[in-house]
C-alpha positions, -999 to +999 in steps of 0.1 A: -404-282+242-379-267+217-355-238+220-375-218+194-406-219+215-388-206+246-362-182+233-382-150+229-354-129+244-324-152+242-293-148+221-298-180+200-308-175+165-342-190+157-339-208+124-305-222+132-297-249+106-283-283+114-251-274+095-244-244+118-250-265+149-225-290+137-201-262+130-205-249+165-201-283+180-170-290+159-154-257+169-162-261+206-145-295+208-116-290+183-092-281+211-094-313+230-098-341+205-101-347+168-134-365+175-163-351+195-160-360+232-191-374+247-212-366+216-206-328+223-225-332+256-208-309+281-230-314+312-259-336+323-286-322+346-304-349+366-340-336+370-360-359+393-396-352+403-422-372+423-451-388+405-473-391+436-486-358+452-485-352+489-517-353+509-519-315+508-518-311+470-534-327+439-518-345+410-526-315+387-508-291+411-478-313+412-477-315+375-480-278+371-452-272+396-429-297+379-437-283+344-430-247+357-397-258+371-387-274+338-398-244+318-378-221+341-347-244+337-349-245+299-356-208+296-325-200+317-304-223+295-317-208+263-311-173+276-273-178+279-271-195+245-267-231+256-281-260+236-300-287+254-321-318+249-342-338+274-340-375+277-359-398+301-341-419+327-345-456+335-365-447+366-399-431+368-397-394+374-361-390+362-352-368+333-317-360+320-311-326+304-281-329+281-264-295+278-240-284+251-224-251+245-215-234+212-181-217+210-196-182+210-209-180+246-177-197+258-155-172+240-175-143+252-174-154+288-137-162+285-129-126+273-150-112+301-131-133+327-097-124+312-105-087+314-117-091+350-086-111+360-064-086+343-080-057+362-079-077+395-043-089+391-050-127+386-033-128+353-010-100+342-001-109+306-017-089+279-055-095+275-053-092+238-027-119+233-051-145+220-070-144+187-101-164+180-082-191+162-055-194+189-083-195+216-099-225+199-065-242+196-052-236+231-082-238+255-081-270+274-109-294+281-109-285+317-111-247+310-139-252+285-159-273+309-153-247+337-166-219+315-197-239+306-202-247+343-200-210+350-225-203+323-248-228+340-244-218+376-234-181+378-261-157+389-280-140+361-265-107+372-230-121+363-241-134+329-250-170+340-281-191+340-282-194+378-289-231+377-282-252+409-298-277+432-304-250+457-323-227+432-344-256+417-357-282+441-360-309+413-324-306+401-307-336+417-272-331+403-251-314+376-221-334+363-199-337+332-193-370+315-160-389+318-135-388+289-129-426+286-099-422+263-081-399+288-091-421+318-076-452+302-044-434+292-041-419+327-046-452+346-022-470+322+005-443+326+004-443+364+002-480+368+040-483+360+052-448+369+070-443+402+068-406+404+042-381+393+059-353+373+049-317+366+037-328+332+014-353+347+000-326+370-005-303+341-025-330+323-047-334+353-052-297+356-061-295+319-087-322+323-101-318+358-092-282+368-068-267+393-086-279+425-081-316+417-046-309+403-036-292+436-047-323+456-025-346+435+004-321+436+001-320+474-001-358+477+030-363+455+049-336+473+039-351+507+049-386+495+084-373+485+089-355+518+080-385+538+113-401+527+133-382+553+113-391+584+108-427+570+146-432+568+153-415+601+125-434+618+138-468+607+173-459+620+158-448+654+136-479+656+166-502+650+192-484+672+173-467+700+154-484+728+140-450+739+124-435+708+113-404+727+148-388+724+147-350+724+169-348+693+144-370+674+115-350+686+132-318+675+141-333+641+104-342+635+093-307+645+118-290+622+108-314+594+071-306+598+076-268+598+100-270+568+075-292+549+047-267+552+069-237+543+083-254+512+048-265+502+035-230+504+063-220+481+054-248+457+017-236+458+028-202+446+049-216+418+020-237+405-004-208+409+018-187+386+023-215+362-014-223+360-025-187+359-046-187+391-025-164+414-048-143+436-079-160+421-097-166+454-093-129+464-116-118+436-139-148+433-174-143+420-205-148+441-222-181+444-255-185+426-271-195+460-261-161+474-293-142+466-290-113+490-317-090+504-310-061+480-285-049+454-256-025+460-228-012+439-194-029+444-168-003+456-140-018+435-156-029+402-188-008+403-210-038+395-244-044+410-239-072+436-262-089+462-262-075+497-270-092+530-269-074+563-238-081+584-260-087+614-280-114+596-248-131+584-233-129+619-265-142+635-264-172+612-228-179+620-234-177+657-266-198+655-247-225+636-220-228+663-243-247+688-252-272+661-215-278+653-206-281+690-234-305+698-226-326+668-189-327+677-198-335+713-220-363+702-193-377+679-168-374+708-191-394+730-194-421+704-156-422+700-151-422+737-177-450+742-160-472+716-126-465+732-138-474+767-156-505+753-123-516+737-103-512+769-130-529+790-133-559+766-096-562+760-082-557+794-109-561+821-137-583+808-132-621+811-168-633+811-190-651+786-185-646+748-151-630+756-136-641+723-164-628+702-169-595+720-132-589+717-138-578+680-167-555+689-146-523+691-130-530+658-165-533+642-174-500+659-144-483+644-149-498+609-187-494+606-203-474+634-179-444+636-176-439+598-214-440+595-218-414+623-191-393+606-211-394+574-242-382+592-222-354+608-208-344+574-242-342+557-256-322+587-228-296+587-230-293+549-267-283+552-257-260+581-230-245+559-255-238+531-278-221+556-250-198+567-252-181+533-216-177+523-209-152+496-182-171+475-172-207+470-139-200+488-157-188+519-181-218+517-152-241+513-133-226+542-161-230+567-171-265+555-135-276+557-132-265+593-163-283+603-151-315+586-117-312+602-132-311+637-149-344+631-119-361+616-097-347+643-119-362+670-121-396+653-084-398+645-068-384+677-092-384+706-085-420+716-048-415+715-050-384+737-071-402+762-047-431+763-016-409+767-029-382+791-056-401+810-056-438+808-019-445+812-014-421+842-046-430+859-056-464+846-046-482+877-071-463+898-099-483+881-088-516+898-105-509+932-138-503+915-136-536+896-129-555+928-158-537+945-182-548+918-167-584+916-157-580+880-132-606+869-103-592+849-069-597+835-057-561+838-020-554+839-002-521+846-005-499+815+026-481+802+040-465+771+036-497+751-002-494+754+000-460+735+023-475+708-001-504+703-030-480+700-012-459+674-002-490+653-038-502+655-051-468+643-026-464+615-027-499+601-065-504+606-072-470+592-052-475+560-066-510+554-102-499+560-096-468+538-083-490+509-112-514+512-139-487+513-124-467+485-113-494+461-126-529+469-161-522+481-170-499+451-156-526+427-178-553+441-208-530+444-204-521+408-207-558+400-235-568+423-258-538+423-269-540+387-278-577+391-296-570+424-315-541+409-325-562+379-338-590+402-357-564+422-373-550+391-384-584+380-401-590+414-418-557+416-424-554+378-411-519+378-405-521+341-442-517+334-442-483+351-417-468+326-434-442+305-445-452+270-425-423+256-393-438+270-401-473+257-407-458+222-375-439+224-355-470+233-370-487+203-362-459+179-327-450+190-298-467+172-272-488+189-245-461+192-269-436+208-282-463+231-247-471+243-241-434+250-273-431+270-264-462+290-231-444+298-252-414+310-274-437+332-243-454+346-225-423+355-256-407+369-258-436+394-222-430+406-214-411+438-200-376+435-163-373+441-157-359+476-123-342+476-128-333+513-126-370+523-093-374+505-079-342+519-090-350+555-074-385+552-040-370+542-042-342+568-050-366+596-022-389+584+002-359+585-009-354+621+001-390+629+035-384+614+042-350+630+027-357+665+032-394+671+064-405+652+083-405+684+058-430+698+062-454+668+091-443+645+078-465+616+048-443+613+063-423+584+074-454+565+039-470+567+023-437+556+048-434+527+040-469+514+003-462+518+005-429+499+023-445+470-008-467+465-032-440+476-022-416+448-029-442+422-060-455+440-075-419+440-068-416+403-086-450+397-115-439+420-120-407+400-120-426+367-141-456+377-161-452+409-173-416+410-188-390+388-163-368+369-154-339+391-165-305+379-133-285+368-130-258+394-103-233+398-081-228+429-048-212+438-038-235+467-051-264+487-072-238+505-079-239+543-062-273+547-029-255+550-041-239+581-051-273+595-017-286+588-001-257+607-024-264+637-012-300+637+024-289+637+017-266+667+001-295+685+031-317+677+052-294+698+029-301+727+025-339+722+061-347+717+073-327+746+047-341+769+054-377+757+092-371+761+087-362+798+058-385+808+073-416+793+109-410+801+124-439+821+133-415+850+098-400+853+075-412+881+043-409+862+022-412+894+040-384+912+018-354+921+045-331+905+043-348+872+015-327+858+033-295+867+066-305+850+046-318+820+030-284+816+064-267+819+078-290+792+049-282+770+054-244+776+090-247+767+084-267+736+056-244+724+080-214+726+107-233+708+082-240+681+075-203+677+113-196+674+119-224+649+089-215+628+099-179+625+135-188+617+126-214+591+101-191+575+126-163+573+153-187+558+129-200+532+118-165+522+155-156+515+156-183+488+149-167+454+113-174+442+112-177+404+075-176+404+074-143+422+101-129+399+082-141+368+050-125+380+067-092+387+084-093+353+052-100+335+035-072+355+062-048+347+062-057+310+025-053+308+025-019+326+052-008+302+033-020+272+001-001+282+021+029+293+037+031+258+003+028+242-011+056+263+018+079+260+026+073+223+005+102+211+014+125+240+051+121+235+049+137+201+039+170+218+072+171+237+096+174+208+128+194+214+123+231+206+154+250+194+139+285+189+156+298+221+127+321+226+131+318+264+166+334+264+159+371+266+181+388+292+216+401+283+235+376+305+216+346+292+222+357+256+260+360+263+260+326+279+240+307+253+245+326+220+273+304+208+263+272+225+229+262+211+243+235+188+239+204+209+260+182+186+288+207+187+286+210+225+288+172+228+319+171+206+335+198+228+327+179+259+343+147+245+373+166+233+378+181+268+377+147+284+401+133+258+425+162+263+424+156+301+436+121+296+461+130+269+478+157+289+496+133+312+508+112+283+520+142+264+539+157+294+555+123+301+568+120+266+581+155+266+598+150+299+616+119+287+627+138+256+641+165+277+661+140+298+673+125+265+684+159+254+701+166+287+677+195+293+672+188+330+656+221+338+629+214+313+626+178+325+622+189+361+595+214+352+576+188+332+579+160+358+567+185+385+536+192+364+530+155+362+533+151+399+509+179+405+484+163+381+487+129+397+502+132+432+497+095+439+517+083+409+549+069+423+564+064+388+564+102+382+580+108+416+608+083+408+614+099+374+618+133+390+640+118+417+663+105+390+666+139+374+673+155+407+702+131+411+715+140+377+717+176+387+730+167+422+699+180+441+701+151+464+679+166+492+650+170+468+657+136+452+656+120+487+622+136+494+607+122+462+622+088+469+607+087+504+573+098+492+573+072+465+580+046+492+549+057+511+528+054+480+541+020+471+534+002+504+507-019+487+519-014+451+540-032+425+570-051+440+592-043+411+585-006+413+590-007+451+623-024+446+634+004+423+623+030+448+644+014+475+673+013+451+670+050+443+668+059+480+698+037+487+719+054+459+709+089+472+717+081+508+751+066+497+759+098+479+749+117+511+773+094+530+745+080+551+758+045+545+738+026+571+705+039+560+715+033+524+724-003+532+689-008+547+672+004+515+695-016+492+689-048+512+651-043+510+654-038+472+673-071+470+645-089+489+619-075+466+637-079+433+672-096+434+675-090+396+672-052+399+699-037+376+730-020+391+719-033+426+749-056+430+773-027+423+757-003+447+755-030+474+792-037+470+801+000+471+779+007+501+789-024+521+825-013+519+815+021+534+795+007+563+815+004+595+822-033+601+816-031+639+780-021+632+757-049+621+737-041+591+699-045+597+670-039+573+652-013+593+626+010+579+637+045+572+616+074+584+602+095+555+620+128+549+600+158+538+615+180+511+611+212+530+629+197+561+662+188+543+690+213+542+702+219+507+737+207+498+761+233+486+771+224+450+798+238+428+788+251+394+810+224+378+793+195+397+759+207+388+764+205+350+784+174+340+773+170+304+774+137+285+769+129+248+769+097+228+773+085+192+775+050+176+788+029+148+779-006+138+799-022+167+801+003+195+781+030+213+804+057+226+794+078+257+814+109+266+811+125+301+827+159+300+844+164+334+879+179+335+909+168+355+894+135+367+919+111+383+916+075+370+915+060+406+884+081+414+863+065+386+842+035+393+824+021+363+803-011+363+790-027+330+759-049+329+740-066+301+716-037+297+728-010+320+759+008+333+767+026+366+793+053+367+804+072+398+833+097+400+848+115+429+850+150+416+880+173+423+857+195+444+851+165+467+815+158+457+803+127+439+791+124+404+768+096+393+755+084+360+730+056+359+719+044+324+692+019+332+680+004+310+701+009+279+682+009+246+698-024+236+719-051+252+757-048+254+786-072+260+800-061+294+833-080+291+842-062+258+831-027+269+858-003+281+863+032+293+892+058+291+899+088+313+911+118+294+920+153+305+886+168+295+863+138+296+856+102+304+851+082+272+830+050+276+828+025+247+799+000+249+802-032+228+768-038+210+755-073+215+739-072+181+762-054+157+747-033+129+716-022+148+712+015+152+699+025+186+671+050+186+680+063+221+707+057+247+681+048+274+648+031+265+625+003+276+609-004+243+635+005+216+634-020+188+664-006+168+668-002+131+693-015+105+722+010+101+727+025+066+765+028+071+791+011+092+811+042+100+805+066+128+768+074+132+761+103+155+727+105+171+700+122+151+687+147+176+680+184+173+708+207+184+703+240+200+733+259+187+726+288+211+734+264+240+768+252+226+796+263+249+833+263+242+853+240+263+881+261+276+905+231+277+902+221+240+928+233+216+923+268+202+916+256+166+886+235+176+874+263+200+877+289+173+858+267+148+830+260+172+828+297+180+826+305+143+797+280+137+779+294+167+781+329+155+771+319+120+740+302+132+731+329+157+733+357+131+720+337+102+686+341+085+660+314+085+671+297+052+707+295+064+696+280+097+675+254+078+704+246+056+728+240+085+703+218+103+694+198+073+729+192+061+741+182+096+713+157+102+713+141+067+751+137+066+751+121+100+772+150+114+798+148+087+789+180+068+776+215+076+764+238+049+748+273+048+736+272+012+698+265+014+694+267-024+718+237-028+709+217+003+671+222-001+671+204-035+689+172-026+699+149+002+732+158+018+759+132+011+777+115+041+814+125+041+833+106+068+866+119+083+899+107+070+907+071+078+870+061+079+848+048+052+810+045+047+796+010+045+761-003+040+751-029+065+744-062+047 
């Protein structure tokens, strides 16, 4: 039967040429290999039917039924666009449907799934990020086979063919074929590799799907984590006679909790990396879930099958007795084998004792696994009957049923030994005597539990390795020969259909080899991942619950798992069918079983620690009570530890969660930009000001509609606000330089008002107050500066203490002044003029009073009584000029006695103090000078009208730009004669010194009157000539002076020199 005969409604084109088929096959497999894998056969459907009818039907009815089933199967395949061909098997009634998928249906289903996952939050990257060509290049073999499997098995309502063993009674199995090249490379790589890396896991995921990859990821992670309890267990085993120590039990409990929490974090990271986050929350329905009717899904709006909740609940409840009875029956078998073992090992001493001694071992190795297999098949049928909606739900319920069986087989004997046999075993002896049973029973103790555990662990691992690796190997060698011999005896080869014999004769050798591969893999068992998971979970229970019984448990399990992870890889490649690539976002319900075992470990280890403690009387009637109390305490401790560890792990940054959120944000932003791109054009800025209509609004906005201009104004206002302080500071310093102290005080006061917390401004104003002898206000500023500088610059704080000390000295408060000066010395011993003032003030402090550095209480300006000052003391004017070698400073104070002058020279400063005739003190502090001087060659002279100070320049020929400056670099002087300072003169402020001779006074008065009454040109001529001639010439002729530079004319006895 061909596709063209069946595809009346399907999507496959009828007269498809061989070339187009080859093109589809090539494109469908180009992503995985340069050659076609498995002859482009994606899946094999084993279709087996009986040749002999039952007593209630005829051969024609049977043939009609089988034919109808095959017709339905091929129709379904053709309808979804799958290619297929039918081959006969080696056994009568066996057909193999070889299924291949073109790239078109796969691409279509892939796009549908990507849109669905995008809407449901499984993958958040852009759904349009793959073109057709990139899709063919990047899709993995596992993803392709998963898509083909969904085309095969999804319900027809979801776009699939709805093919499964539950929907067609003659379908025996559906399986993909092994990729021999990948399997060989996989086994070879892992045969010498010590650790499975993330790249290895990615290769497994790309070949076998996420479900298998998660198993190997869990096994590798568990193997690494076993290192800690293995090392700790060896240390305890070698150093402790009592292995049930509380600290060791707590350590194992913490390790178990931490392992599960970290593994769950690892699961999330892999889910994000593999693109399966939240996959199970939005899984599609199983093809077996038919439903009673169709309803519309409330989220997606699709038509989905519906089954009454009462029917589902009824089936769940009806299945419970079956599971309970099966578990009870299995428990009885385990208990019987356990009792038989105890009886034969410890009590029985009769005939065949040596032989019967091995009977329990045979029971554990053969009988119990067989009964467990029956149980697994029974609960699987029961699970199918329960009608679960999705594969995740089916997997969850089946896992719980399997876990019950393995839990009973793995732990029931140990629990009976620990909690029943050891405490109450000696009570059996009277009954043995009563029935005259000879025995060699000895008192049982903790060692009996340890021996039982070692037996279970070692025996279980050896038996597991033999059944998984050795037995399949020998069965693979022996079964073909046994089958061949059986066929010769029964002559089954004659029953093979003539069509098959003809096909064997006509097929070429390559095709025959391929079909032999199909026959071989069809005869392999299906890979059962539940068996491997249950083995690891039960083993984890041994480590978490019983490590305190035998500390080497973790070490044995670690060695076993290193072999197990490679053995499972070999088993998948050689001894089972290739697993169908299925998606998953975690290890599923097994994580819940692990958490249950950790909770039980808190019970077992606490009970063992009390029951088998050397001080415990195990036969005391109070022992059960105290054991329960120990269990209760340990269980509460588990809750606390679990909550704390979970919170601590959650605080560690999770890159997977951050990556997912970032991708989600970027995607939302991308789609928002696409949606709002057109709408944003409607909201352009409108400048017509049509909304401004009332009078006040027009006044406010009439001249402020230019946004660029308003932005510039705002920036200018900000810049001006920052410039104002700098401008005021510069002007204030210039005013001090020009001896205009009133202007300086006004400017510094503005600065203090602008920045009240700026101690630098306060100290500057304090210095000016000192110059004008307003010592009360100067002291208030100095004290406030100290308050502001408690946590400020040490150098500035030292200067503030120095200023306060000078002021207090001048106020004759010597003790307080000494306190400030000492503190200034502690902060900055190199503070200029400090030594001088310390010497001056120390001489004034009474010697009988010890000098202590005590803090001085701040003094507010308004609380200080002003000092009465004479007009003469308030205005002691000083001027300066320079030549190439000296800077001359003249302080104009009349009638000063030489013995009242105290002048100290320093490298870059000077300190002058004069006892004025009025009795007050005058002080001049020049700190720092603009340039360095030579103190030893600097002198001063006291005249009748002034004090003349000559400062020897350290570097001759450099013209100072100012008398006081912190950043003056100086310039080369043009002449070597007298060079007065170039600074503006206010001729209106020139006063006549009464004590000068009349000729000079008259001349100054003349110049003052000329300047005062002159016109603008005359004033300009006087100013220009005076400045350009360095003070040696004064002219009123603007016509002459305005055309040329005024020549320097030094006084008699001096000459002009250019500095070389």
